[in-house]
NUMI-515240 format. One line per field, with one value per residue: residue number from 1; residue in three letters; y, z, x of N, C-alpha, C, O in turn. Coordinates in pm, whole numbers. Layout:
# residues N
pos = [NUM, ...]
code = [ALA, ...]
n.py = [Y, ...]
n.pz = [Z, ...]
n.px = [X, ...]
ca.py = [Y, ...]
ca.pz = [Z, ...]
ca.px = [X, ...]
c.py = [Y, ...]
c.pz = [Z, ...]
c.px = [X, ...]
o.py = [Y, ...]
o.pz = [Z, ...]
o.px = [X, ...]
//
This chain:
# residues 208
pos = [1, 2, 3, 4, 5, 6, 7, 8, 9, 10, 11, 12, 13, 14, 15, 16, 17, 18, 19, 20, 21, 22, 23, 24, 25, 26, 27, 28, 29, 30, 31, 32, 33, 34, 35, 36, 37, 38, 39, 40, 41, 42, 43, 44, 45, 46, 47, 48, 49, 50, 51, 52, 53, 54, 55, 56, 57, 58, 59, 60, 61, 62, 63, 64, 65, 66, 67, 68, 69, 70, 71, 72, 73, 74, 75, 76, 77, 78, 79, 80, 81, 82, 83, 84, 85, 86, 87, 88, 89, 90, 91, 92, 93, 94, 95, 96, 97, 98, 99, 100, 101, 102, 103, 104, 105, 106, 107, 108, 109, 110, 111, 112, 113, 114, 115, 116, 117, 118, 119, 120, 121, 122, 123, 124, 125, 126, 127, 128, 129, 130, 131, 132, 133, 134, 135, 136, 137, 138, 139, 140, 141, 142, 143, 144, 145, 146, 147, 148, 149, 150, 151, 152, 153, 154, 155, 156, 157, 158, 159, 160, 161, 162, 163, 164, 165, 166, 167, 168, 169, 170, 171, 172, 173, 174, 175, 176, 177, 178, 179, 180, 181, 182, 183, 184, 185, 186, 187, 188, 189, 190, 191, 192, 193, 194, 195, 196, 197, 198, 199, 200, 201, 202, 203, 204, 205, 206, 207, 208]
code = [UNK, UNK, UNK, UNK, UNK, UNK, UNK, UNK, UNK, UNK, UNK, UNK, UNK, UNK, UNK, UNK, UNK, UNK, UNK, UNK, UNK, UNK, UNK, UNK, UNK, UNK, UNK, UNK, UNK, UNK, UNK, UNK, UNK, UNK, UNK, UNK, UNK, UNK, UNK, UNK, UNK, UNK, UNK, UNK, UNK, UNK, UNK, UNK, UNK, UNK, UNK, UNK, UNK, UNK, UNK, UNK, UNK, UNK, UNK, UNK, UNK, UNK, UNK, UNK, UNK, UNK, UNK, UNK, UNK, UNK, UNK, UNK, UNK, UNK, UNK, UNK, UNK, UNK, UNK, UNK, UNK, UNK, UNK, UNK, UNK, UNK, UNK, UNK, UNK, UNK, UNK, UNK, UNK, UNK, UNK, UNK, UNK, UNK, UNK, UNK, UNK, UNK, UNK, UNK, UNK, UNK, UNK, UNK, UNK, UNK, UNK, UNK, UNK, UNK, UNK, UNK, UNK, UNK, UNK, UNK, UNK, UNK, UNK, UNK, UNK, UNK, UNK, UNK, UNK, UNK, UNK, UNK, UNK, UNK, UNK, UNK, UNK, UNK, UNK, UNK, UNK, UNK, UNK, UNK, UNK, UNK, UNK, UNK, UNK, UNK, UNK, UNK, UNK, UNK, UNK, UNK, UNK, UNK, UNK, UNK, UNK, UNK, UNK, UNK, UNK, UNK, UNK, UNK, UNK, UNK, UNK, UNK, UNK, UNK, UNK, UNK, UNK, UNK, UNK, UNK, UNK, UNK, UNK, UNK, UNK, UNK, UNK, UNK, UNK, UNK, UNK, UNK, UNK, UNK, UNK, UNK, UNK, UNK, UNK, UNK, UNK, UNK, UNK, UNK, UNK, UNK, UNK, UNK]
n.py = [-3082, -3234, -3485, -3415, -3416, -3313, -3230, -3230, -3220, -3389, -3507, -3675, -3613, -3763, -3874, -4113, -4463, -4783, -4952, -4881, -4985, -5210, -5120, -4889, -5004, -5175, -4994, -4812, -4981, -5079, -4898, -4720, -4440, -4327, -4427, -4309, -4028, -3949, -3937, -4174, -4475, -4724, -5053, -5070, -5165, -5347, -5270, -5018, -4877, -4897, -4751, -4501, -4438, -4475, -4340, -4113, -3978, -3962, -3841, -3600, -3471, -3454, -3285, -3063, -3014, -3139, -3217, -3483, -3615, -3875, -3929, -3975, -4098, -3915, -3982, -4073, -3982, -4216, -4417, -4650, -4550, -4497, -4657, -4562, -4320, -4167, -3918, -3609, -3339, -3105, -2989, -2911, -2703, -2382, -2099, -2031, -1904, -1639, -1529, -1516, -1756, -2047, -2321, -2630, -2772, -3103, -3385, -3683, -3907, -4222, -4504, -4582, -4339, -4154, -3921, -3824, -3581, -3563, -3526, -3258, -3137, -3223, -3108, -2838, -2810, -2846, -2627, -2416, -2426, -2396, -2140, -1973, -1711, -1794, -2051, -2222, -1998, -1936, -1750, -1812, -2070, -2325, -2508, -2785, -2984, -3252, -3144, -3183, -3330, -3307, -3363, -3320, -3050, -2950, -2980, -2804, -2565, -2545, -2489, -2232, -2168, -1972, -2000, -2006, -2072, -2264, -2464, -2549, -2876, -2955, -3180, -3501, -3787, -4089, -4319, -4351, -4331, -4178, -3845, -3542, -3393, -3128, -2890, -2785, -2493, -2326, -2081, -1986, -1729, -1595, -1491, -1496, -1615, -1951, -2068, -2097, -1852, -1771, -1826, -2162, -2340, -2329, -2517, -2750, -3101, -3285, -3446, -3676]
n.pz = [5403, 5605, 5843, 6190, 6525, 6830, 7160, 7517, 7872, 7949, 7739, 7423, 7085, 6784, 6442, 6382, 6329, 6165, 6378, 6557, 6478, 6586, 6844, 6778, 6628, 6821, 7022, 6877, 6774, 6991, 7204, 7368, 7400, 7195, 6972, 7004, 7002, 6797, 6445, 6346, 6143, 6173, 6186, 6312, 6167, 6118, 5865, 5854, 6031, 5901, 5669, 5789, 5873, 5643, 5434, 5514, 5722, 5618, 5367, 5446, 5583, 5367, 5178, 5327, 5450, 5668, 5980, 6172, 6490, 6705, 7047, 7301, 7580, 7694, 7567, 7606, 7415, 7166, 7281, 7231, 7099, 7303, 7358, 7167, 7295, 7227, 6995, 6831, 6620, 6346, 6129, 5799, 5718, 5602, 5391, 5497, 5403, 5386, 5634, 5762, 5822, 5899, 6097, 6215, 6532, 6638, 6857, 7051, 7321, 7404, 7601, 7793, 7817, 7946, 8195, 8288, 8214, 7982, 7725, 7714, 7756, 7528, 7321, 7381, 7330, 7053, 6972, 7063, 6889, 6643, 6651, 6691, 6571, 6476, 6418, 6272, 6245, 6249, 6229, 6346, 6523, 6520, 6708, 6739, 6836, 6889, 7037, 7382, 7427, 7673, 7784, 7577, 7534, 7777, 7763, 7548, 7669, 7877, 7720, 7639, 7442, 7314, 7368, 7111, 7043, 6958, 6685, 6529, 6456, 6293, 6253, 6111, 6255, 6369, 6341, 6080, 6113, 6332, 6466, 6336, 6495, 6724, 6706, 6888, 6886, 6893, 6925, 6894, 6896, 6747, 6973, 7197, 7535, 7634, 7820, 8041, 7953, 8017, 8235, 8347, 8231, 8431, 8410, 8335, 8353, 8635, 8633, 8642]
n.px = [4670, 4920, 4856, 4896, 5034, 4887, 4961, 4955, 5012, 4809, 4661, 4700, 4676, 4624, 4608, 4351, 4420, 4488, 4537, 4345, 4106, 3966, 3884, 3734, 3528, 3410, 3313, 3152, 2963, 2824, 2783, 2533, 2515, 2676, 2540, 2289, 2336, 2511, 2604, 2697, 2709, 2451, 2352, 2694, 2997, 3310, 3394, 3283, 3447, 3694, 3638, 3598, 3857, 4027, 3901, 3722, 3874, 4145, 4101, 3985, 4198, 4376, 4251, 4200, 3950, 3840, 3960, 4060, 4117, 4235, 4170, 4399, 4595, 4886, 5216, 5562, 5854, 5925, 5775, 5502, 5181, 4892, 4565, 4273, 4053, 3845, 3722, 3803, 3721, 3755, 3523, 3397, 3571, 3654, 3741, 3992, 4224, 4157, 4158, 3923, 3809, 3604, 3475, 3332, 3314, 3349, 3298, 3352, 3337, 3465, 3353, 3572, 3702, 3546, 3426, 3666, 3755, 3897, 3793, 3706, 3954, 4094, 3940, 3974, 4245, 4252, 4092, 4249, 4465, 4327, 4210, 4418, 4626, 4874, 4820, 4559, 4407, 4131, 3824, 3589, 3423, 3186, 2938, 2720, 2434, 2202, 1904, 1874, 2099, 2273, 2523, 2708, 2657, 2741, 3021, 3075, 2995, 3186, 3404, 3368, 3184, 2918, 2580, 2354, 2095, 1796, 1721, 1435, 1317, 1535, 1693, 1700, 1556, 1716, 1561, 1343, 1068, 1026, 964, 1122, 1410, 1491, 1763, 2047, 2252, 2568, 2833, 3179, 3412, 3710, 3958, 3797, 3767, 3855, 3678, 3390, 3147, 2898, 2614, 2549, 2265, 1974, 1779, 1901, 1967, 2097, 2410, 2689]
ca.py = [-3076, -3363, -3503, -3389, -3447, -3210, -3300, -3158, -3314, -3475, -3581, -3678, -3619, -3806, -3928, -4254, -4551, -4919, -5013, -4840, -5038, -5298, -5041, -4805, -5091, -5222, -4889, -4755, -5081, -5123, -4797, -4652, -4295, -4296, -4458, -4213, -3886, -3918, -3977, -4295, -4576, -4826, -5112, -5031, -5284, -5322, -5196, -4878, -4819, -4886, -4637, -4380, -4409, -4470, -4247, -3988, -3908, -3933, -3744, -3471, -3409, -3427, -3170, -2954, -2986, -3200, -3271, -3575, -3667, -3970, -3885, -4078, -4050, -3874, -4079, -4020, -4006, -4353, -4511, -4670, -4474, -4568, -4684, -4450, -4295, -4082, -3841, -3467, -3301, -2981, -3022, -2799, -2592, -2301, -1959, -2013, -1813, -1500, -1484, -1515, -1893, -2105, -2466, -2683, -2864, -3225, -3466, -3796, -3985, -4364, -4535, -4574, -4204, -4065, -3886, -3793, -3446, -3570, -3473, -3112, -3102, -3245, -3007, -2708, -2813, -2824, -2490, -2324, -2422, -2352, -1997, -1900, -1652, -1873, -2183, -2217, -1859, -1926, -1639, -1861, -2215, -2355, -2637, -2818, -3116, -3275, -3089, -3288, -3389, -3217, -3387, -3249, -2907, -2916, -2964, -2679, -2455, -2536, -2438, -2092, -2144, -1897, -2069, -1916, -2104, -2394, -2467, -2651, -2983, -2944, -3305, -3623, -3889, -4211, -4401, -4266, -4316, -4083, -3706, -3471, -3344, -2992, -2883, -2675, -2436, -2230, -2034, -1933, -1641, -1574, -1395, -1521, -1711, -2089, -2113, -2052, -1708, -1747, -1922, -2291, -2333, -2380, -2631, -2865, -3210, -3313, -3569, -3681]
ca.pz = [5515, 5662, 5980, 6289, 6664, 6933, 7287, 7638, 7979, 7979, 7624, 7297, 6973, 6659, 6349, 6402, 6235, 6159, 6509, 6634, 6415, 6676, 6948, 6717, 6593, 6944, 7091, 6791, 6749, 7111, 7307, 7341, 7390, 7060, 6877, 7020, 6984, 6684, 6313, 6299, 6086, 6263, 6267, 6284, 6142, 6095, 5739, 5886, 6092, 5796, 5586, 5868, 5875, 5510, 5344, 5575, 5790, 5529, 5265, 5512, 5601, 5238, 5108, 5425, 5479, 5796, 6052, 6275, 6582, 6810, 7181, 7372, 7688, 7644, 7568, 7594, 7285, 7142, 7333, 7143, 7136, 7380, 7288, 7136, 7400, 7170, 6879, 6821, 6481, 6286, 6005, 5718, 5722, 5480, 5386, 5586, 5345, 5398, 5773, 5813, 5809, 6002, 6102, 6319, 6622, 6674, 6951, 7112, 7412, 7416, 7743, 7883, 7827, 8004, 8335, 8322, 8165, 7867, 7606, 7721, 7739, 7388, 7239, 7407, 7261, 6911, 6956, 7082, 6761, 6533, 6661, 6708, 6446, 6429, 6385, 6156, 6241, 6218, 6291, 6410, 6531, 6560, 6772, 6734, 6888, 6906, 7161, 7483, 7449, 7772, 7807, 7473, 7560, 7893, 7713, 7473, 7767, 7944, 7622, 7612, 7336, 7350, 7318, 7021, 7037, 6913, 6552, 6539, 6356, 6201, 6237, 6087, 6355, 6315, 6298, 5988, 6155, 6443, 6421, 6330, 6625, 6731, 6714, 6962, 6817, 6970, 6851, 6963, 6804, 6771, 7078, 7315, 7625, 7621, 7945, 8040, 7946, 8053, 8338, 8307, 8240, 8557, 8383, 8293, 8451, 8708, 8594, 8685]
ca.px = [4763, 4962, 4808, 5000, 5000, 4876, 4978, 4995, 5038, 4695, 4611, 4773, 4583, 4687, 4508, 4319, 4488, 4434, 4544, 4227, 3984, 3890, 3819, 3631, 3416, 3345, 3238, 3048, 2859, 2753, 2759, 2406, 2533, 2724, 2433, 2179, 2364, 2598, 2554, 2766, 2618, 2398, 2459, 2831, 3078, 3453, 3404, 3253, 3567, 3796, 3600, 3621, 4001, 4091, 3832, 3679, 3983, 4258, 4058, 3966, 4329, 4440, 4191, 4182, 3809, 3804, 4075, 4014, 4218, 4200, 4210, 4477, 4679, 5016, 5325, 5697, 5916, 5965, 5678, 5387, 5063, 4791, 4440, 4184, 3954, 3741, 3767, 3769, 3747, 3707, 3454, 3349, 3667, 3643, 3787, 4106, 4322, 4111, 4163, 3786, 3763, 3518, 3466, 3244, 3382, 3278, 3373, 3284, 3420, 3432, 3330, 3687, 3753, 3446, 3435, 3805, 3788, 3986, 3726, 3715, 4095, 4129, 3874, 4038, 4373, 4222, 4045, 4362, 4538, 4242, 4180, 4543, 4677, 4986, 4769, 4469, 4361, 3988, 3751, 3466, 3401, 3049, 2907, 2577, 2400, 2059, 1850, 1866, 2231, 2328, 2666, 2781, 2641, 2825, 3157, 3080, 2987, 3316, 3499, 3342, 3087, 2798, 2462, 2282, 1953, 1745, 1661, 1331, 1302, 1648, 1765, 1624, 1579, 1777, 1447, 1266, 929, 1021, 964, 1249, 1454, 1546, 1909, 2109, 2368, 2647, 2950, 3296, 3482, 3853, 3985, 3716, 3833, 3811, 3616, 3251, 3123, 2759, 2573, 2497, 2120, 1917, 1690, 1979, 1964, 2222, 2478, 2828]
c.py = [-3218, -3371, -3483, -3412, -3318, -3282, -3201, -3262, -3412, -3559, -3574, -3697, -3653, -3866, -4073, -4341, -4692, -4993, -4980, -4909, -5122, -5218, -4953, -4888, -5133, -5114, -4833, -4853, -5107, -5013, -4718, -4500, -4254, -4319, -4354, -4073, -3851, -3969, -4099, -4392, -4672, -4926, -5072, -5157, -5246, -5244, -5048, -4809, -4801, -4767, -4505, -4340, -4384, -4368, -4113, -3910, -3868, -3830, -3605, -3398, -3368, -3304, -3054, -2914, -3041, -3260, -3355, -3623, -3774, -3916, -4002, -4015, -4010, -3988, -4007, -4054, -4152, -4457, -4532, -4589, -4562, -4587, -4558, -4440, -4208, -4010, -3695, -3424, -3161, -3015, -2895, -2680, -2514, -2163, -1932, -1907, -1667, -1443, -1477, -1654, -1938, -2256, -2503, -2785, -2983, -3306, -3579, -3869, -4129, -4398, -4528, -4433, -4106, -4038, -3847, -3651, -3446, -3510, -3321, -3066, -3115, -3138, -2870, -2699, -2785, -2680, -2389, -2312, -2360, -2202, -1910, -1840, -1727, -2018, -2176, -2078, -1848, -1806, -1690, -2013, -2236, -2490, -2660, -2958, -3129, -3214, -3204, -3355, -3298, -3240, -3316, -3098, -2863, -2895, -2832, -2558, -2436, -2473, -2292, -2064, -2068, -1965, -1971, -1950, -2244, -2379, -2581, -2748, -2981, -3081, -3421, -3724, -4013, -4308, -4317, -4244, -4218, -3939, -3646, -3413, -3200, -2999, -2763, -2625, -2334, -2193, -1982, -1852, -1624, -1465, -1415, -1627, -1850, -2144, -2051, -1901, -1672, -1852, -2054, -2290, -2397, -2501, -2755, -2976, -3226, -3444, -3560, -3643]
c.pz = [5560, 5806, 6079, 6429, 6745, 7067, 7398, 7748, 8008, 7861, 7508, 7186, 6846, 6571, 6383, 6293, 6244, 6292, 6597, 6586, 6512, 6783, 6891, 6686, 6717, 7006, 7005, 6764, 6870, 7209, 7278, 7329, 7250, 6957, 6884, 6972, 6868, 6554, 6259, 6239, 6195, 6182, 6218, 6273, 6129, 5966, 5761, 5943, 5990, 5705, 5660, 5865, 5735, 5417, 5412, 5636, 5695, 5423, 5326, 5536, 5468, 5169, 5201, 5448, 5614, 5859, 6169, 6358, 6672, 6942, 7252, 7494, 7631, 7654, 7561, 7457, 7275, 7196, 7234, 7192, 7214, 7300, 7265, 7244, 7352, 7048, 6895, 6680, 6452, 6150, 5929, 5718, 5591, 5501, 5476, 5533, 5360, 5538, 5837, 5806, 5924, 5992, 6210, 6401, 6651, 6771, 7005, 7202, 7412, 7565, 7833, 7903, 7892, 8152, 8381, 8282, 8041, 7741, 7602, 7697, 7593, 7298, 7258, 7335, 7112, 6887, 6971, 6954, 6651, 6533, 6673, 6573, 6390, 6399, 6261, 6138, 6196, 6289, 6376, 6411, 6584, 6630, 6755, 6789, 6888, 7038, 7260, 7511, 7546, 7797, 7702, 7496, 7678, 7852, 7638, 7566, 7837, 7852, 7585, 7500, 7392, 7286, 7237, 7006, 6986, 6776, 6551, 6423, 6252, 6163, 6212, 6196, 6291, 6266, 6209, 6030, 6272, 6390, 6417, 6468, 6615, 6745, 6798, 6884, 6908, 6889, 6945, 6862, 6846, 6877, 7203, 7402, 7613, 7756, 7951, 8041, 7976, 8155, 8277, 8327, 8370, 8533, 8336, 8398, 8519, 8658, 8635, 8575]
c.px = [4797, 4911, 4923, 4945, 4989, 4883, 5009, 5013, 4927, 4649, 4709, 4670, 4661, 4580, 4478, 4383, 4433, 4444, 4426, 4099, 3901, 3816, 3708, 3507, 3338, 3257, 3124, 2934, 2772, 2716, 2632, 2419, 2579, 2614, 2323, 2215, 2456, 2537, 2629, 2665, 2569, 2315, 2598, 2916, 3226, 3474, 3374, 3376, 3678, 3765, 3628, 3768, 4055, 4028, 3804, 3797, 4095, 4221, 4041, 4096, 4391, 4383, 4156, 4038, 3765, 3928, 4023, 4132, 4156, 4251, 4279, 4542, 4815, 5119, 5459, 5754, 5962, 5868, 5563, 5267, 4965, 4664, 4358, 4075, 3839, 3798, 3727, 3805, 3699, 3650, 3419, 3440, 3661, 3705, 3907, 4202, 4284, 4128, 4026, 3725, 3675, 3522, 3367, 3321, 3293, 3362, 3285, 3382, 3372, 3422, 3454, 3741, 3658, 3471, 3574, 3845, 3873, 3923, 3734, 3858, 4137, 4067, 3936, 4173, 4354, 4179, 4159, 4444, 4454, 4217, 4304, 4588, 4797, 4948, 4683, 4408, 4215, 3927, 3635, 3465, 3260, 3042, 2758, 2557, 2249, 2015, 1828, 1999, 2309, 2476, 2751, 2773, 2728, 2970, 3171, 3077, 3120, 3421, 3474, 3243, 2966, 2678, 2378, 2134, 1924, 1681, 1561, 1334, 1414, 1705, 1669, 1656, 1640, 1670, 1357, 1122, 915, 1020, 1104, 1281, 1505, 1698, 1952, 2230, 2436, 2770, 3057, 3375, 3628, 3872, 3902, 3782, 3772, 3766, 3477, 3236, 2978, 2717, 2524, 2345, 2065, 1827, 1766, 1970, 2098, 2280, 2623, 2921]
o.py = [-3309, -3275, -3528, -3427, -3227, -3385, -3102, -3381, -3508, -3672, -3482, -3786, -3580, -3904, -4150, -4297, -4719, -5087, -5044, -4892, -5106, -5244, -4944, -4847, -5128, -5139, -4810, -4812, -5152, -5031, -4653, -4438, -4158, -4239, -4314, -4007, -3732, -4035, -4124, -4393, -4697, -4887, -5043, -5245, -5128, -5160, -4962, -4695, -4700, -4692, -4409, -4221, -4283, -4315, -4010, -3793, -3752, -3742, -3505, -3277, -3261, -3226, -2959, -2796, -2997, -3344, -3304, -3665, -3764, -3863, -4112, -3893, -4065, -4076, -3892, -4146, -4204, -4574, -4439, -4563, -4683, -4540, -4459, -4540, -4179, -4039, -3663, -3466, -3105, -3066, -2786, -2566, -2572, -2117, -1821, -1828, -1579, -1322, -1437, -1669, -1876, -2313, -2418, -2874, -2968, -3298, -3571, -3891, -4155, -4327, -4472, -4409, -3986, -4120, -3837, -3607, -3339, -3450, -3263, -2969, -3028, -3085, -2793, -2593, -2710, -2617, -2290, -2203, -2280, -2141, -1788, -1910, -1724, -2098, -2130, -2044, -1762, -1767, -1620, -2077, -2174, -2575, -2565, -3040, -3030, -3231, -3307, -3429, -3223, -3145, -3258, -3027, -2752, -2803, -2757, -2459, -2322, -2410, -2234, -1948, -2096, -1984, -1866, -1866, -2329, -2292, -2697, -2710, -3004, -3098, -3438, -3746, -4038, -4371, -4219, -4147, -4178, -3914, -3694, -3387, -3157, -3100, -2653, -2703, -2266, -2263, -1939, -1902, -1637, -1359, -1356, -1719, -1866, -2251, -1961, -1830, -1556, -1958, -2056, -2243, -2505, -2578, -2856, -2949, -3186, -3543, -3452, -3642]
o.pz = [5553, 5882, 6054, 6448, 6731, 7086, 7378, 7718, 8083, 7881, 7496, 7193, 6806, 6618, 6410, 6179, 6320, 6316, 6701, 6647, 6519, 6809, 6949, 6714, 6719, 7039, 7054, 6734, 6856, 7289, 7174, 7255, 7193, 6865, 6781, 6907, 6841, 6554, 6138, 6278, 6294, 6116, 6100, 6359, 6128, 5959, 5696, 5906, 5992, 5667, 5600, 5856, 5711, 5329, 5371, 5605, 5692, 5392, 5265, 5513, 5457, 5109, 5160, 5463, 5669, 5798, 6255, 6304, 6710, 6950, 7261, 7509, 7530, 7739, 7515, 7391, 7365, 7159, 7160, 7312, 7194, 7186, 7338, 7279, 7428, 7004, 6964, 6626, 6522, 6064, 5986, 5718, 5483, 5614, 5526, 5610, 5348, 5558, 5953, 5786, 6030, 5893, 6287, 6346, 6685, 6769, 7005, 7164, 7419, 7648, 7942, 7997, 7893, 8223, 8502, 8312, 7997, 7660, 7499, 7625, 7540, 7210, 7163, 7286, 7052, 6791, 6898, 6916, 6572, 6427, 6667, 6472, 6269, 6361, 6156, 6029, 6116, 6397, 6467, 6312, 6682, 6613, 6758, 6790, 6886, 7140, 7226, 7609, 7506, 7829, 7735, 7480, 7678, 7901, 7661, 7544, 7855, 7900, 7507, 7467, 7502, 7164, 7287, 6961, 6974, 6754, 6569, 6307, 6134, 6054, 6284, 6227, 6172, 6161, 6256, 5986, 6306, 6281, 6485, 6548, 6511, 6788, 6781, 6822, 6987, 6795, 7057, 6752, 6963, 6871, 7307, 7351, 7585, 7800, 7874, 8117, 7962, 8162, 8168, 8431, 8410, 8626, 8301, 8518, 8465, 8641, 8661, 8595]
o.px = [4714, 4923, 5035, 4824, 5070, 4818, 5078, 5027, 4946, 4603, 4789, 4586, 4752, 4473, 4570, 4397, 4340, 4369, 4406, 3994, 3779, 3699, 3600, 3394, 3215, 3141, 3014, 2822, 2658, 2625, 2623, 2342, 2527, 2598, 2268, 2134, 2477, 2434, 2627, 2548, 2638, 2219, 2618, 2909, 3262, 3564, 3433, 3406, 3749, 3855, 3676, 3800, 4122, 4096, 3859, 3817, 4135, 4300, 4078, 4105, 4450, 4457, 4091, 4006, 3665, 3995, 3951, 4234, 4039, 4362, 4225, 4544, 4857, 5109, 5467, 5705, 6029, 5878, 5530, 5254, 4957, 4654, 4372, 4013, 3747, 3909, 3631, 3907, 3615, 3722, 3412, 3393, 3662, 3721, 3922, 4256, 4369, 4114, 4014, 3604, 3671, 3567, 3322, 3386, 3175, 3485, 3163, 3497, 3252, 3479, 3444, 3817, 3685, 3529, 3598, 3956, 3917, 3993, 3767, 3881, 4206, 4134, 3948, 4211, 4431, 4224, 4165, 4486, 4504, 4204, 4296, 4588, 4820, 5033, 4728, 4362, 4181, 3972, 3588, 3501, 3219, 3130, 2679, 2649, 2176, 2082, 1771, 2011, 2398, 2548, 2855, 2873, 2781, 3036, 3265, 3147, 3164, 3516, 3550, 3220, 2918, 2673, 2336, 2056, 2012, 1597, 1598, 1353, 1388, 1758, 1570, 1774, 1620, 1686, 1300, 1059, 803, 1070, 1194, 1191, 1556, 1754, 1899, 2302, 2372, 2807, 3030, 3402, 3664, 3808, 3933, 3845, 3653, 3809, 3447, 3302, 2939, 2779, 2466, 2299, 2108, 1801, 1704, 1966, 2201, 2207, 2675, 3043]
//
């Protein structure tokens, strides 16, 4: 598939490009939240960002296995795109032609894009297209995160994902000498509303 833009009044989603390399490198190399909770390389270099754009993103769109969008502020026709504020993607896309396809939703907000509700808005825009019969028509979208990543879980909860449980010792820690980490998993099915469908856990920590 050719990369395309999704946009509403709050966010614009377009494929990351070479103009984003400096920002991607800066945030992925230095932000402790991205380093702790994502699988980006560490240390992260400009070559890492170039590979992300030229190999991972472009190949994913070309072979319909992974669609990656950069999160930006909306622009008017003819205006240049704004800076990248994060990413949202659909990974592991499969069985689309059968009408029973599935994928995994991934997302990350860069520091300038946090606390504004843009990540949730961007992910909801992607899900609306992915689950729509006139869009990708997926039957199921999954979400997962390292246990303890409450900010990511909060976004998934706002999007209507149903928490399915914890898989013990599923994830290798970034430091090989550290023990494996548990993984949280949740799912969203076609036709389910894209807003909370269960109470927020009472044991969750408070955060802004």
